[in-house]
C-alpha positions in Angstrom: -67.4 -201.0 60.7 -63.7 -200.9 60.2 -64.2 -200.8 56.4 -66.4 -197.7 56.7 -63.9 -196.0 58.9 -61.1 -196.6 56.5 -63.2 -195.3 53.6 -63.9 -192.1 55.6 -60.1 -191.6 56.1 -59.5 -192.1 52.4 -62.1 -189.5 51.6 -60.6 -187.0 54.1 -57.1 -187.6 52.7 -58.3 -187.0 49.2 -60.1 -183.8 50.1 -57.0 -182.5 51.9 -54.9 -183.2 48.9 -57.3 -181.5 46.6 -57.3 -178.4 48.9 -53.6 -178.2 48.9 -53.5 -178.3 45.1 -56.0 -175.4 45.0 -53.9 -173.4 47.5 -50.7 -174.0 45.6 -52.3 -172.6 42.4 -53.5 -169.4 44.0 -50.2 -168.4 45.9 -48.1 -167.3 42.8 -50.9 -164.9 41.7 -51.0 -163.2 45.2 -47.2 -162.7 45.2 -47.3 -161.2 41.7 -50.1 -158.8 42.7 -48.2 -157.7 45.8 -45.0 -157.0 43.9 -46.7 -155.1 41.1 -49.1 -153.0 43.2 -47.5 -149.6 44.2 -47.6 -148.5 47.9 -50.3 -146.1 49.0 -47.9 -143.3 49.8 -46.3 -143.6 46.3 -49.8 -143.4 44.8 -50.5 -140.2 46.8 -47.1 -138.6 46.1 -47.2 -139.3 42.4 -49.9 -136.8 41.6 -48.0 -134.0 43.6 -44.8 -134.7 41.7 -46.7 -134.7 38.5 -48.3 -131.3 39.4 -44.8 -129.8 40.1 -43.6 -131.0 36.8 -46.6 -129.6 35.1 -45.9 -125.9 36.3 -45.0 -123.5 33.6 -42.1 -120.9 33.9 -44.7 -118.2 34.3 -46.1 -119.9 37.3 -42.7 -120.3 38.8 -41.9 -116.6 38.2 -45.2 -115.6 39.9 -44.4 -117.7 42.9 -40.9 -116.1 43.2 -42.5 -112.6 42.9 -45.0 -113.4 45.6 -42.3 -114.6 47.9 -40.1 -111.5 47.4 -43.1 -109.2 48.0 -43.8 -111.0 51.3 -40.2 -110.5 52.4 -40.3 -106.8 51.5 -43.5 -106.4 53.5 -41.9 -108.0 56.5 -38.8 -105.8 56.2 -40.8 -102.6 55.9 -42.8 -103.5 59.0 -39.6 -104.1 61.0 -38.2 -100.7 59.8 -41.4 -98.9 60.7 -41.4 -100.3 64.2 -37.7 -99.3 64.7 -38.4 -95.8 63.5 -41.4 -95.5 65.9 -39.2 -96.6 68.8 -36.4 -94.1 67.9 -39.0 -91.2 67.5 -40.4 -92.0 71.0 -36.9 -91.9 72.5 -36.1 -88.6 70.9 -39.4 -87.0 72.1 -38.7 -88.2 75.7 -35.1 -86.8 75.6 -36.3 -83.4 74.2 -39.0 -83.2 76.9 -36.4 -84.0 79.7 -34.1 -81.3 78.3 -36.9 -78.7 78.2 -38.0 -79.5 81.8 -34.3 -79.1 82.9 -34.0 -75.7 81.2 -37.3 -74.5 82.7 -36.1 -75.6 86.2 -32.8 -73.7 85.7 -34.6 -70.5 84.6 -37.0 -70.8 87.6 -34.0 -71.1 90.0 -32.3 -68.1 88.4 -35.4 -66.0 88.7 -35.8 -66.9 92.4 -32.1 -66.0 93.1 -32.5 -62.6 91.4 -35.5 -61.7 93.5 -33.7 -62.4 96.9 -33.3 -59.2 99.0 -29.9 -57.5 99.0 -30.0 -56.1 102.6 -28.2 -57.0 105.8 -28.9 -56.2 109.4 -26.3 -54.3 111.6 -24.1 -56.6 113.6 -22.3 -55.8 116.9 -19.1 -55.4 115.0 -20.8 -52.8 112.8 -22.8 -50.4 115.0 -25.4 -48.0 113.6 -23.9 -44.5 113.3 -25.4 -41.8 115.4 -26.7 -39.9 112.4 -28.7 -43.0 111.3 -29.7 -43.9 114.8 -31.7 -40.6 115.1 -34.0 -41.9 112.4 -34.4 -45.4 113.8 -37.8 -46.4 115.4 -37.7 -47.0 119.2 -39.5 -49.5 121.4 -39.6 -48.1 124.9 -36.0 -46.9 125.6 -34.3 -49.2 123.1 -33.6 -48.3 119.5 -34.6 -50.9 117.0 -32.0 -51.1 114.2 -33.4 -51.0 110.7 -32.1 -53.0 107.8 -29.8 -51.0 105.6 -29.1 -51.6 101.9 -25.8 -53.3 101.1 -23.4 -51.2 99.2 -22.7 -52.7 95.8 -19.1 -52.2 94.6 -18.6 -50.9 91.1 -17.6 -53.6 88.6 -13.8 -53.8 88.3 -12.3 -52.6 85.0 -10.8 -55.6 83.2 -7.1 -55.4 82.8 -4.9 -56.9 80.1 -4.0 -60.5 80.7 -0.5 -60.9 82.1 1.8 -63.9 82.4 4.7 -64.7 84.7 7.9 -64.7 82.6 10.3 -67.6 82.6 14.1 -67.1 82.7 14.2 -67.5 78.9 11.7 -64.7 78.6 13.5 -62.3 81.0 15.7 -59.7 79.5 18.6 -58.3 81.6 20.6 -55.2 80.4 24.2 -55.1 81.6 25.9 -51.6 81.5 29.7 -51.5 82.0 32.6 -49.9 80.3 34.8 -52.9 80.8 34.6 -55.5 78.1 35.9 -58.2 80.4 33.2 -57.6 83.0 30.5 -57.5 80.3 31.6 -60.9 78.9 32.0 -62.5 82.3 28.6 -61.3 83.6 26.9 -62.1 80.3 28.1 -65.7 80.5 26.9 -66.0 84.1 23.4 -64.7 83.3 23.1 -66.8 80.1 24.2 -70.0 82.0 21.0 -69.5 84.2 18.8 -69.1 81.1 18.4 -65.3 81.1 18.6 -63.2 77.9 21.3 -60.5 78.1 21.9 -57.2 76.2 25.0 -55.1 77.0 25.9 -51.4 76.8 29.2 -49.6 77.0 28.0 -46.7 79.2 24.9 -44.7 80.1 24.6 -43.0 76.7 24.7 -46.3 74.9 22.1 -47.8 77.3 19.6 -45.0 76.8 19.9 -45.3 73.0 19.1 -49.0 73.2 16.2 -48.4 75.7 14.4 -46.5 73.0 13.6 -49.8 71.3 13.2 -52.1 74.2 12.5 -52.2 77.9 14.5 -54.8 79.9 13.1 -56.5 83.0 16.3 -55.7 85.0 19.2 -53.4 84.6 22.7 -53.9 86.1 25.0 -51.0 85.9 28.5 -49.9 86.9 29.2 -46.5 88.5 32.4 -45.2 87.0 31.9 -45.0 83.2 32.8 -42.3 80.6 30.2 -40.0 79.0 27.5 -40.9 81.6 28.2 -42.7 84.9 25.8 -45.0 86.7 24.1 -42.3 88.8 23.4 -40.3 85.7 21.8 -43.4 84.0 19.7 -44.1 87.1 18.5 -40.4 87.1 17.5 -40.7 83.5 15.7 -43.9 84.0 13.7 -42.6 87.0 12.7 -39.5 85.0 11.1 -41.5 82.3 7.6 -43.0 83.0 8.4 -45.9 80.7 11.5 -47.0 82.5 11.1 -45.8 86.1 9.8 -49.2 87.3 12.8 -51.2 86.0 14.6 -52.9 89.0 18.2 -51.7 89.3 21.4 -53.3 90.5 24.5 -51.2 91.0 28.0 -52.8 91.0 30.8 -50.6 92.2 34.4 -50.9 93.5 33.5 -48.3 96.2 30.6 -50.0 97.7 30.7 -48.3 101.1 31.0 -44.9 99.5 28.2 -45.3 97.0 25.7 -47.4 99.0 23.7 -44.7 100.7 23.4 -42.5 97.6 22.4 -45.5 95.4 19.7 -46.6 97.8 18.4 -43.0 98.0 17.9 -42.7 94.3 16.1 -46.0 93.9 18.7 -48.7 93.3 17.5 -52.0 94.7 20.8 -53.7 95.4 24.4 -52.5 95.7 27.2 -55.0 95.3 31.0 -54.6 95.4 33.6 -55.7 92.9 34.2 -58.6 92.6 30.6 -59.4 93.3 29.2 -62.7 94.7 27.7 -64.5 91.7 25.3 -66.7 93.7 24.0 -63.6 95.6 23.4 -61.8 92.3 21.5 -64.7 90.8 19.4 -65.2 94.0 18.5 -61.5 93.9 17.4 -61.7 90.3 15.3 -64.8 91.0 13.5 -63.1 93.9 11.8 -60.8 91.4 8.5 -61.8 89.7 8.7 -60.5 86.2 5.3 -60.1 84.5 4.3 -59.1 80.9 1.3 -59.0 78.7 0.4 -62.3 77.3 1.0 -61.1 73.7 4.3 -59.5 74.6 5.9 -62.3 76.6 8.3 -63.2 73.8 9.3 -59.7 72.9 13.1 -59.4 73.8 14.5 -57.5 70.9 16.9 -54.6 71.5 18.7 -52.4 68.9 
């Protein structure tokens, strides 16, 4: 029995040894096969790479042309949509402007059709001559509406401007050179333009070429005195509106006569400089817009 069991173990050991020999022989072949065989993904990718390498230049050019054409189509579609949106906005804006213009015309036509009559008020009773033609209810006269008097359109006048001191021309008439120089400096220091004359005759000669805004004159002068000059100015339509200031050493004696002939201010010698400037500033000198800078005198 023991002998049989030992023999069985020997057989089993010999079979196991033989199996191991067979397994050892097969293992190197499996490793080699595994290292040599390419992966599945590589086997799939290889045909694609080979196809890319097999494309000709003509095929590559065709693919580039197709890609550019697709991009142009996309760009054209985007431009078309943008133009359609802009056109719709322009149409909506034009329609809104047209409706606003129609509304303005309608409002203007409604205003033009309003009646232009007014009813008499307590402050404006109906005249007796008109009351005779008014309808009556019992003993009371019912006032009727009367048309409103429409004033004639005003005639447009030339545009005028208020002169500044630099645009204001003052004529100074005096036979004394010292008085002319002193008064000229005073007026110039306040910005006024000044032209001087020796007497009335000299002043009238210069007035042929210009018209001052203000004239200051002495009384006692040779050739033509101050009153003769004032009379000549008042007798000419072009110069009769010039404001006049008379400066005289006999203020009390000449005042009433000077004011009677149209002199605006009478001052004694020596005169108050501040009072003279204040009087000149009290005037508002106007001129036509295109003549505001004309100050020339011969």
